[in-house]
C-alpha positions as CSV (number, residue, x, y, z in Angstrom):
1,Q,0.0,0.0,0.0
2,R,2.8,2.4,0.8
3,I,4.5,2.3,-2.6
4,C,1.1,2.5,-4.4
5,R,0.1,5.6,-2.4
6,K,3.0,7.6,-3.8
7,N,0.7,8.0,-6.9
8,G,-1.7,10.6,-5.6
9,G,-2.9,8.4,-2.7
10,L,-3.9,5.4,-4.8
11,S,-4.4,2.1,-2.9
12,V,-3.5,-1.2,-4.5
13,D,-7.0,-2.1,-5.5
14,Q,-7.6,1.4,-7.0
15,L,-4.4,1.2,-8.9
16,L,-5.4,-2.2,-10.4
17,N,-9.0,-1.0,-11.1
18,A,-7.6,1.8,-13.2
19,F,-6.4,-0.9,-15.7
20,G,-9.4,-3.2,-15.3
21,V,-11.5,-2.3,-18.3
22,F,-10.9,-3.8,-21.7
23,P,-13.6,-2.5,-24.1
24,R,-12.5,-4.6,-27.1
25,A,-11.6,-7.9,-25.5
26,D,-13.5,-10.4,-27.7
27,T,-12.6,-13.2,-25.2
28,P,-14.2,-16.6,-25.5
29,V,-15.5,-18.2,-22.3
30,R,-16.8,-21.8,-21.9
31,T,-20.3,-22.4,-20.5
32,I,-22.6,-25.3,-20.1
33,N,-23.9,-25.1,-23.7
34,G,-20.8,-24.2,-25.6
35,H,-18.7,-21.0,-25.9
36,I,-19.7,-17.3,-25.6
37,T,-17.5,-14.5,-26.7
38,L,-17.3,-11.6,-24.3
39,P,-17.1,-8.3,-26.3
40,E,-15.6,-6.6,-23.3
41,L,-13.9,-7.6,-20.1
42,R,-14.3,-5.7,-16.8
43,L,-12.4,-6.7,-13.7
44,R,-13.2,-5.3,-10.3
45,F,-10.7,-5.3,-7.5
46,I,-11.8,-4.8,-3.9
47,S,-9.5,-4.5,-0.9
48,A,-10.1,-7.0,1.9
49,S,-10.6,-4.2,4.3
50,K,-13.4,-2.8,2.2
51,F,-15.0,-6.1,1.4
52,K,-17.9,-6.0,3.9
53,T,-21.6,-5.3,4.1
54,S,-22.8,-1.7,4.1
55,S,-25.5,-0.5,6.5
56,S,-28.4,1.6,5.3
57,E,-27.1,4.5,7.4
58,E,-23.8,4.4,5.6
59,A,-25.6,4.3,2.2
60,A,-27.7,7.3,3.2
61,V,-24.6,9.3,4.0
62,K,-23.0,8.5,0.6
63,L,-26.2,9.3,-1.3
64,N,-26.7,12.6,0.5
65,H,-23.0,13.4,-0.2
66,V,-23.5,12.9,-3.9
67,V,-26.5,15.3,-4.0
68,A,-24.8,17.8,-1.7
69,T,-21.8,17.9,-4.0
70,S,-23.9,18.4,-7.1
71,A,-25.8,21.2,-5.3
72,S,-22.5,23.0,-4.5
73,S,-21.4,22.5,-8.2
74,L,-24.6,24.2,-9.3
75,M,-23.9,27.3,-7.3
76,A,-20.2,27.3,-8.1
77,R,-20.9,27.3,-11.9
78,S,-24.0,29.5,-11.6
79,V,-26.0,27.2,-13.8
80,L,-29.5,27.4,-12.2
81,P,-31.9,27.4,-15.2
82,L,-33.9,30.6,-14.4
83,D,-34.8,31.7,-18.0
84,L,-36.4,28.7,-19.7
85,A,-38.6,28.4,-22.8
86,P,-42.3,28.2,-21.8
87,V,-44.1,24.9,-22.4
88,T,-47.8,25.2,-23.3
89,T,-48.1,22.5,-26.0
90,E,-46.4,19.3,-26.9
91,D,-44.5,21.2,-29.7
92,D,-42.8,23.3,-27.0
93,V,-41.2,20.2,-25.3
94,A,-38.3,19.8,-27.7
95,P,-37.2,23.5,-27.4
96,F,-37.6,23.2,-23.6
97,L,-35.4,20.1,-23.4
98,R,-32.7,22.0,-25.4
99,S,-32.9,24.9,-23.0
100,I,-32.3,22.8,-19.9
101,G,-29.3,21.0,-21.6
102,G,-28.7,17.4,-22.7
103,D,-28.8,15.9,-19.2
104,P,-30.6,17.8,-16.5
105,M,-29.3,15.4,-13.8
106,P,-25.6,14.8,-14.7
107,W,-25.0,13.5,-11.2
108,Y,-27.7,10.8,-11.4
109,S,-25.2,8.2,-12.6
110,A,-23.1,8.7,-9.4
111,F,-26.3,8.4,-7.4
112,K,-27.2,5.1,-9.0
113,H,-23.7,3.9,-8.5
114,E,-23.8,4.5,-4.8
115,V,-27.2,2.8,-4.5
116,M,-25.8,-0.3,-6.2
117,E,-22.6,-0.3,-4.3
118,S,-24.6,-0.3,-1.0
119,F,-25.5,-4.0,-1.8
120,Q,-21.9,-5.2,-1.6
121,C,-21.8,-8.6,0.2
122,D,-25.6,-8.5,0.6
123,D,-26.9,-12.0,1.4
124,T,-29.8,-11.8,-1.0
125,S,-27.4,-12.2,-3.9
126,M,-24.1,-14.0,-4.7
127,M,-23.0,-11.5,-7.3
128,Y,-20.2,-10.3,-5.0
129,H,-18.8,-13.7,-4.4
130,P,-15.1,-13.3,-5.3
131,H,-13.7,-15.4,-8.2
132,A,-10.1,-15.0,-7.2
133,L,-8.0,-13.9,-4.2
134,L,-5.2,-11.6,-5.3
135,L,-2.3,-11.6,-2.8
136,V,0.0,-8.6,-3.3
137,V,3.4,-8.3,-1.5
138,S,6.1,-5.7,-2.0
139,S,9.6,-7.0,-3.0
140,T,11.0,-5.0,-0.1
141,E,9.4,-7.4,2.5
142,A,11.9,-9.2,4.7
143,D,10.0,-12.5,4.3
144,P,7.9,-12.5,1.1
145,R,7.0,-16.2,1.3
146,G,5.8,-15.9,4.9
147,T,3.9,-12.7,4.1
148,F,2.1,-14.4,1.2
149,H,1.2,-17.3,3.5
150,Q,-0.1,-14.9,6.2
151,L,-2.2,-12.9,3.7
152,G,-3.8,-16.1,2.3
153,A,-4.6,-17.7,5.6
154,P,-8.3,-18.2,6.2
155,A,-8.1,-16.4,9.5
156,N,-7.2,-13.2,7.7
157,L,-10.2,-13.3,5.3
158,P,-13.0,-10.8,5.7
159,S,-15.9,-11.6,8.1
160,V,-18.3,-12.6,5.3
161,F,-16.2,-15.7,4.8
162,H,-16.1,-16.6,8.5
163,D,-19.8,-16.0,8.8
164,G,-20.6,-18.5,6.1
165,L,-21.8,-16.3,3.3
166,Y,-18.9,-17.0,0.9
167,D,-16.7,-20.1,0.4
168,T,-13.2,-19.7,1.7
169,N,-11.9,-22.0,-1.0
170,V,-11.1,-19.2,-3.5
171,P,-8.3,-19.6,-6.1
172,K,-5.2,-17.5,-5.1
173,Y,-3.0,-15.4,-7.4
174,Y,0.4,-14.2,-6.2
175,L,1.7,-10.8,-7.2
176,V,5.1,-9.3,-6.3
177,L,5.0,-5.5,-6.6
178,H,8.5,-3.9,-7.2
179,D,9.3,-0.2,-6.7
180,A,11.9,0.4,-9.3
181,V,13.4,3.6,-7.9
182,E,13.2,2.6,-4.2
183,T,15.2,-0.6,-4.9
184,Q,17.6,0.5,-7.6
185,H,20.6,0.6,-5.2
186,T,19.8,-2.7,-3.5
187,S,20.3,-6.4,-4.3
188,I,16.5,-7.1,-4.3
189,D,15.5,-9.3,-7.2
190,A,11.8,-9.4,-7.6
191,G,12.0,-12.2,-10.2
192,A,13.9,-14.4,-7.9
193,I,11.4,-13.8,-5.1
194,Y,8.6,-15.0,-7.4
195,R,10.5,-18.0,-8.7
196,N,11.2,-19.1,-5.1
197,L,7.5,-19.4,-4.5
198,N,7.4,-22.5,-6.9
199,L,3.9,-21.7,-8.2
200,P,2.1,-23.4,-11.0
201,P,1.9,-21.6,-14.4
202,N,-0.4,-18.6,-14.6
203,S,-0.7,-18.3,-10.8
204,G,1.2,-15.1,-10.3
205,G,3.6,-12.6,-11.6
206,V,5.9,-9.6,-11.0
207,V,5.0,-5.9,-11.8
208,R,7.5,-3.1,-11.6
209,I,6.0,0.4,-10.8
210,N,7.2,3.9,-9.8
211,S,10.0,4.0,-12.4
212,L,9.9,7.9,-12.4
213,S,12.0,9.7,-9.9
214,A,9.9,12.9,-10.2
215,P,6.1,13.2,-10.5
216,V,4.4,14.1,-13.7
217,A,1.0,15.7,-14.1
218,N,-0.8,13.0,-16.2
219,D,-4.0,12.3,-14.4
220,V,-6.3,10.1,-16.4
221,W,-8.4,8.4,-13.7
222,S,-10.2,11.3,-11.9
223,H,-13.5,10.1,-13.3
224,H,-13.0,6.4,-13.1
225,P,-15.9,4.9,-11.0
226,Y,-13.6,2.8,-8.8
227,V,-10.7,5.3,-8.6
228,R,-12.4,8.7,-8.1
229,G,-13.2,10.1,-4.7
230,L,-9.7,10.0,-3.2
231,R,-9.0,12.8,-0.8
232,P,-5.4,13.3,0.2
233,S,-5.0,14.6,3.8
234,E,-4.7,18.3,4.1
235,E,-1.1,18.2,5.3
236,E,-0.1,16.3,2.1
237,Q,0.5,18.0,-1.2
238,P,-2.1,16.5,-3.5
239,L,-0.4,14.8,-6.5
240,P,-2.0,13.5,-9.7
241,Y,-3.1,9.9,-9.8
242,G,-0.3,7.7,-11.2
243,C,2.2,10.5,-11.2
244,F,5.3,8.2,-10.7
245,L,4.2,5.6,-13.3
246,S,6.1,5.6,-16.6
247,D,4.6,4.5,-19.8
248,D,6.3,1.1,-19.4
249,D,4.8,0.8,-15.9
250,R,1.4,1.4,-17.2
251,L,1.8,-1.1,-20.0
252,A,3.1,-3.7,-17.5
253,L,0.2,-3.1,-15.2
254,R,-2.3,-3.4,-18.0
255,T,-0.7,-6.5,-19.3
256,M,-0.7,-8.1,-15.8
257,V,-4.4,-7.3,-15.3
258,W,-5.2,-8.7,-18.7
259,E,-3.4,-11.9,-18.1
260,F,-4.8,-12.2,-14.6
261,G,-8.3,-11.9,-16.1
262,V,-7.9,-14.1,-19.2
263,K,-5.6,-16.8,-17.9
264,F,-6.7,-17.0,-14.2
265,V,-10.1,-15.5,-13.4
266,L,-12.1,-16.7,-16.5
267,P,-10.8,-20.3,-16.2
268,A,-11.6,-20.3,-12.5
269,M,-15.1,-19.0,-13.3
270,E,-15.5,-21.7,-16.0
271,A,-14.5,-24.4,-13.6
272,K,-16.8,-23.1,-10.9
273,L,-19.7,-22.9,-13.3
274,L,-19.2,-26.6,-14.4
275,S,-18.8,-27.7,-10.8
276,L,-21.9,-25.9,-9.6
277,N,-23.9,-27.2,-12.6
278,E,-23.1,-30.8,-11.6
279,T,-24.1,-30.1,-8.0
280,V,-27.4,-28.5,-9.0
281,A,-28.1,-31.3,-11.5
282,A,-27.6,-34.0,-8.9
283,V,-30.0,-32.3,-6.5
284,R,-32.6,-30.5,-8.6
285,K,-32.8,-31.8,-12.1
286,G,-34.7,-34.9,-13.2
287,V,-38.2,-36.1,-12.4
288,R,-37.3,-37.7,-9.1
289,N,-35.5,-34.6,-7.8
290,A,-38.3,-32.4,-9.1
291,L,-40.8,-34.4,-7.0
292,K,-38.5,-34.3,-4.0
293,A,-38.2,-30.5,-4.4
294,W,-41.9,-30.2,-4.7
295,W,-42.5,-31.9,-1.4
296,R,-39.5,-30.4,0.4
297,K,-40.2,-28.7,3.8
298,P,-39.6,-25.0,4.1
299,K,-36.3,-24.1,5.7
300,E,-36.6,-23.8,9.5
301,T,-36.1,-20.2,10.4
302,S,-36.0,-20.9,14.1
303,G,-32.7,-22.8,13.7
304,T,-31.1,-19.8,12.0
305,L,-31.1,-17.5,15.0
306,N,-27.5,-18.5,15.8
307,R,-26.4,-18.0,12.2
308,V,-25.7,-14.7,10.5
309,Y,-27.2,-15.7,7.1
310,L,-30.3,-17.7,6.2
311,Y,-28.4,-19.5,3.4
312,R,-24.8,-20.6,3.9
313,F,-22.5,-20.8,0.9
314,D,-22.8,-24.6,0.9
315,S,-26.6,-24.7,0.7
316,I,-28.2,-25.8,-2.5
317,E,-30.0,-22.4,-2.7
318,S,-26.7,-20.6,-2.6
319,N,-25.2,-22.9,-5.2
320,M,-28.1,-22.2,-7.5
321,R,-27.9,-18.5,-6.9
322,L,-24.1,-18.5,-7.5
323,L,-24.5,-20.5,-10.7
324,A,-27.1,-18.1,-11.9
325,D,-25.0,-15.0,-11.1
326,I,-21.8,-16.4,-12.7
327,A,-23.9,-17.3,-15.8
328,F,-25.3,-13.7,-15.9
329,V,-21.8,-12.2,-15.6
330,I,-20.5,-14.2,-18.6
331,R,-23.6,-13.4,-20.5
332,D,-25.2,-16.8,-20.6
333,Y,-28.6,-15.3,-19.9
334,D,-30.6,-18.4,-20.8
335,L,-28.8,-20.5,-18.1
336,A,-29.0,-17.6,-15.6
337,Y,-32.8,-17.2,-16.3
338,N,-33.5,-20.8,-15.7
339,M,-31.4,-20.9,-12.5
340,Y,-33.1,-17.7,-11.1
341,K,-36.5,-19.2,-11.7
342,L,-35.4,-22.5,-10.0
343,V,-34.0,-20.8,-6.9
344,R,-36.9,-18.4,-6.7
345,D,-39.3,-21.4,-6.1
346,D,-37.2,-22.4,-3.2
347,Y,-37.2,-18.9,-1.8
348,K,-41.0,-18.8,-2.1
349,N,-41.3,-22.1,-0.3
350,D,-39.1,-20.9,2.5
351,K,-40.9,-17.5,2.7
352,A,-37.6,-15.8,2.2
353,L,-39.3,-12.8,0.6
354,L,-36.2,-10.5,0.2
355,H,-34.3,-13.3,-1.6
356,C,-37.4,-14.0,-3.7
357,A,-37.7,-10.3,-4.7
358,H,-34.1,-10.2,-5.8
359,A,-34.5,-13.4,-7.8
360,S,-37.5,-11.8,-9.6
361,E,-35.5,-8.7,-10.2
362,S,-32.7,-10.8,-11.8
363,I,-35.3,-12.7,-13.9
364,A,-36.4,-9.3,-15.3
365,L,-32.8,-8.4,-16.1
366,C,-32.3,-11.7,-18.0
367,L,-35.5,-11.2,-20.0
368,Y,-34.4,-7.7,-20.9
369,M,-31.0,-8.9,-22.1
370,M,-32.6,-11.7,-24.1
371,K,-35.1,-9.2,-25.6
372,G,-38.0,-11.1,-23.9
373,S,-41.6,-10.1,-23.7
374,P,-42.2,-6.7,-22.2
375,A,-45.3,-8.2,-20.4
376,D,-43.0,-10.8,-18.7
377,I,-40.5,-8.1,-17.7
378,H,-43.3,-6.0,-16.2
379,H,-44.7,-8.9,-14.3
380,A,-41.3,-9.8,-12.8
381,L,-40.6,-6.2,-11.7
382,D,-44.1,-5.7,-10.4
383,T,-43.7,-8.8,-8.3
384,T,-40.5,-7.4,-6.8
385,A,-42.1,-4.0,-6.0
386,A,-45.1,-5.7,-4.5
387,I,-43.0,-7.8,-2.2
388,Y,-41.2,-4.7,-0.9
389,A,-44.5,-2.9,-0.4
390,R,-46.0,-5.7,1.6
391,L,-42.9,-6.0,3.8
392,Q,-42.8,-2.2,4.3
393,V,-46.4,-2.3,5.5
394,A,-45.8,-5.2,7.9
395,S,-42.5,-3.9,9.3
396,P,-41.1,-0.7,7.8
397,T,-37.3,-0.5,7.9
398,L,-34.6,1.6,6.3
399,S,-33.2,-1.5,4.6
400,L,-36.4,-2.0,2.7
401,V,-36.2,1.6,1.5
402,R,-32.8,0.8,0.0
403,H,-34.1,-2.4,-1.6
404,A,-37.0,-0.5,-3.1
405,A,-34.7,2.2,-4.4
406,R,-32.6,-0.4,-6.2
407,T,-35.6,-1.9,-7.9
408,A,-36.9,1.5,-8.9
409,I,-33.6,2.3,-10.5
410,L,-33.3,-1.0,-12.4
411,S,-36.9,-0.9,-13.5
412,S,-36.7,2.7,-14.8
413,E,-33.4,1.9,-16.6
414,I,-34.9,-1.2,-18.3
415,F,-38.1,0.6,-19.4
416,S,-36.4,3.8,-20.5
417,H,-34.0,1.8,-22.7
418,M,-36.7,-0.3,-24.4
419,L,-38.9,2.2,-26.3
420,S,-40.4,5.6,-25.7
421,E,-43.8,3.9,-25.3
422,H,-42.4,2.4,-22.0
423,M,-41.5,5.7,-20.5
424,D,-44.8,5.7,-18.5
425,A,-43.7,2.4,-16.9
426,A,-40.3,3.9,-16.1
427,S,-42.0,6.9,-14.5
428,A,-44.4,4.7,-12.5
429,A,-41.5,2.6,-11.2
430,L,-39.7,5.7,-10.0
431,I,-42.8,7.0,-8.3
432,R,-43.2,3.7,-6.5
433,G,-39.6,4.0,-5.3
434,S,-40.2,7.6,-4.3
435,S,-43.3,6.7,-2.2
436,A,-41.4,3.9,-0.4
437,T,-39.8,6.4,2.0
438,D,-40.9,9.4,4.2
439,P,-38.3,12.2,3.6
440,K,-39.1,13.5,7.1
441,L,-38.1,10.3,8.9
442,S,-35.5,8.6,6.8
443,G,-31.9,9.3,6.0
444,L,-32.7,7.8,2.6
445,G,-35.4,10.5,2.1
446,I,-33.2,12.0,-0.7
447,C,-34.3,9.0,-2.8
448,S,-37.8,10.5,-2.8
449,A,-36.7,13.8,-4.3
450,V,-34.3,12.2,-6.9
451,F,-36.9,9.7,-8.1
452,L,-39.6,12.3,-8.4
453,E,-37.4,14.5,-10.5
454,R,-36.3,11.5,-12.7
455,A,-39.9,10.4,-13.1
456,A,-40.8,13.9,-14.3
457,Y,-38.0,13.7,-16.8
458,C,-39.4,10.3,-18.1
459,D,-42.9,11.9,-18.4
460,L,-41.4,14.6,-20.7
461,Q,-39.6,12.0,-22.9
462,A,-42.7,9.8,-23.4
463,R,-44.1,9.2,-26.9
464,N,-46.9,11.7,-25.9
465,P,-45.0,14.1,-23.7
466,K,-46.9,14.7,-20.4
467,F,-45.6,18.2,-19.7
468,R,-48.3,19.0,-17.1
469,K,-47.5,15.9,-15.1
470,Y,-43.8,17.0,-15.5
471,G,-44.5,20.3,-14.0
472,F,-46.5,18.8,-11.1
473,R,-43.8,16.3,-10.2
474,M,-41.0,18.9,-10.5
475,V,-42.9,21.0,-7.9
476,M,-43.1,17.9,-5.6
477,A,-39.4,17.2,-6.1
478,G,-38.5,20.8,-5.4
479,H,-40.6,20.6,-2.2
480,V,-38.7,17.5,-1.0
481,Y,-35.3,18.9,-1.9
482,S,-36.2,22.1,0.1
483,L,-37.4,20.0,3.0
484,L,-34.0,18.2,3.1
485,G,-32.0,21.4,2.8
486,Y,-30.9,21.2,-0.8
487,E,-32.0,24.6,-1.9
488,P,-30.1,24.8,-5.2
489,H,-31.8,21.6,-6.5
490,A,-35.1,22.9,-5.1
491,A,-34.7,26.2,-7.0
492,R,-33.8,24.3,-10.2
493,C,-36.9,22.1,-9.9
494,Y,-39.2,25.1,-9.2
495,S,-37.8,27.0,-12.1
496,C,-38.4,24.1,-14.5
497,A,-41.9,23.7,-13.2
498,R,-42.6,27.4,-13.7
499,A,-41.9,27.0,-17.4
500,V,-45.1,24.9,-17.5
501,Y,-47.4,27.0,-15.3
502,A,-46.2,30.5,-16.1
503,N,-48.5,30.9,-19.2
504,S,-51.3,28.6,-18.1
505,R,-54.7,29.2,-16.4
506,W,-53.4,27.8,-13.1
507,H,-52.7,31.2,-11.7
508,H,-52.6,30.2,-8.1
509,V,-50.1,27.5,-8.9
510,D,-47.9,29.9,-10.8
511,D,-48.1,32.4,-7.9
512,H,-47.0,29.7,-5.4
513,I,-44.1,28.5,-7.6
514,T,-42.9,32.1,-8.3
515,G,-43.1,33.2,-4.7
516,T,-41.4,30.1,-3.4
517,L,-38.7,30.3,-6.0
518,A,-38.1,34.0,-5.2
519,K,-37.6,33.1,-1.5
520,Q,-35.2,30.4,-2.4
521,L,-33.2,32.7,-4.7
522,V,-32.9,35.1,-1.8
523,G,-31.6,32.3,0.4
524,L,-29.1,31.4,-2.3
525,A,-27.7,35.0,-2.4
526,L,-29.4,35.8,-5.7
527,P,-31.6,38.7,-4.8
528,Q,-31.6,40.3,-8.2
529,Q,-33.1,37.3,-9.8
530,A,-35.7,37.1,-7.0
531,I,-36.6,40.8,-7.6
532,A,-37.1,40.1,-11.3
533,L,-39.4,37.2,-10.5
534,L,-41.5,39.2,-8.1
535,L,-41.9,41.9,-10.7
536,T,-43.6,39.3,-13.0
537,R,-46.2,38.6,-10.3
538,I,-46.8,42.2,-9.6
539,G,-47.2,43.1,-13.3
540,S,-49.5,40.2,-14.1
541,G,-52.7,42.2,-13.4
542,R,-54.6,39.2,-12.1
543,H,-54.6,39.9,-8.3
544,A,-57.2,41.7,-6.2
545,K,-56.4,44.9,-4.4
546,G,-55.5,43.1,-1.1
547,Q,-53.3,40.6,-2.8
548,Q,-51.5,43.3,-4.8
549,L,-50.9,45.3,-1.6
550,T,-49.3,42.2,0.0
551,L,-47.2,41.6,-3.1
552,L,-45.9,45.2,-3.1
553,A,-45.1,45.1,0.6
554,E,-43.1,41.9,0.1
555,F,-41.4,43.4,-2.9
556,Y,-40.5,46.6,-1.0
557,D,-39.0,44.6,1.9
558,L,-36.9,42.6,-0.5
559,V,-35.6,45.6,-2.4
560,S,-34.9,47.5,0.8
561,E,-32.9,44.6,2.2
562,Y,-31.0,44.3,-1.1
563,L,-30.1,48.0,-1.2
564,Q,-29.0,47.9,2.4
565,D,-26.8,44.9,1.9
566,H,-25.2,46.5,-1.1
567,S,-24.5,49.8,0.7
568,A,-26.7,51.7,-1.7
569,V,-28.8,54.8,-1.0
570,G,-32.3,53.7,-0.3
571,I,-35.4,55.6,-1.4
572,S,-37.2,57.2,1.5
573,N,-40.9,58.0,1.9
574,F,-42.0,55.1,-0.3
575,H,-45.7,54.4,-0.1
576,V,-47.8,51.8,-1.9
577,M,-50.0,53.6,-4.4
578,E,-53.7,53.4,-3.4
579,S,-55.0,54.5,-6.8
580,G,-54.0,54.4,-10.4
581,G,-53.6,51.8,-13.0
582,Q,-51.6,48.6,-12.7
583,S,-49.0,49.8,-15.1
584,A,-48.4,52.9,-13.0
585,K,-47.8,50.8,-10.0
586,V,-45.3,48.6,-11.8
587,R,-43.5,51.7,-13.2
588,R,-43.2,53.1,-9.7
589,V,-41.8,49.7,-8.5
590,C,-39.3,49.6,-11.4
591,L,-38.1,53.1,-10.4
592,L,-37.5,51.8,-6.9
593,V,-35.3,49.0,-8.3
């Protein structure tokens, strides 16, 4: 870790993740029914210290951090959309979308990423079961062989192995990391260290790094999903990521990661897939086994009180789930689909509803990847959402909110990528996810605001754009954002909604939106924009005398405060005009400004 952190604070796993994406791999992999060519290869490295379950509270902190950071970015770049094209007909939708930019929620991908990451080592899935254990030792270690043995000892594995969720029998790969500059005046031979391990072929290697004696500013990983987010301590001088890596170092790292994936990880996955298939076939396939499975007794939950997980790694349910997850990863969607259906029946029989919901969710993903029936996809996702809703009514927990958020995201992504005619389904899925939490009571209340806004965006992109529904949901999203303290996002939502209601017959709604937005702009230190907004209300000519007096009083207070804050000379003896036309009042107010 020490020699890796020279490169801008990168840890070993982050350094390897930087080279873990191969977009044009075209790598064949063997499955039950033949061979499948993977068009791309993505390897994910996770440090043992980070390989653990995440609580819902930790997930809430990360999600709120994403939204808070994006709110700060809005203010720093002054990109609040305050002057937008009005929307009164469907023909106005396209110009409006152009005026708000290509992606009104550029931070939504980071939000989705954090939601999915919160399910690391979750017991309802085996997707995070490691396929290889990478042991990394520096060539400067006094006893490299002993260090490798210590790292690979079962006692040093993360708690999810000891608790029985994952199998400790994971193939091991041995890597010697050699700092070229640090060892240049020593007799350390990294190649000799590796050879003395006497390992089988393709079970390890040597990588030389940090060949540069001075740092170079060549940061290419700031936006990598598994590298970004590093924060050097304040007393350290921040350096670019990979600043001591030469071109040869980068090539060596990329070659090592490629060979590790193609010659070690994929063969290990193939072997595991075949082994699991034999196990499942012996227990579940065939008429006799089908009858036995039909009459099997539900799993006794009373005996699991002393266990951390309902299904251990060696249970047939975990074997079927792992077989399905491996098949899904290598794109054998037909095998994965059949295994998910098979294990879902066991979950139903055991009344393991969370496991059953995740299996239904995975079935929907397989159907989508196989271009299956939209009706079947709808049914699988509706089943998942219904299970979470039933559990939430019976025993509401923060964990269920997180599960519902995951399903809402996956459902909306599936429907929005199918056809524009399914945008209504995408919007409905997000609304279900939004209604799964109370923003006043839950740390995950931010999901409600984000999903409301995303649902509104889906409404606008439907085959028949529902711009009125878009405006309504943007008002709701703005309200929740404001309730949670994210005023920049609230102002953005209210401004977008105002484009729908400004020229409509919903005068009271427009007044509410404009007044609320003006107050938010004042709170965001944008009083000039707030004054301009209030002028539009005063000059509308649709208020009774009492309402107009109230508006003028509010306006006078705002302008007076603005002039006082900016050390300007105020206008004394200002009185609201009791007579005269509306235009005269507005001219007098404009003179005040």
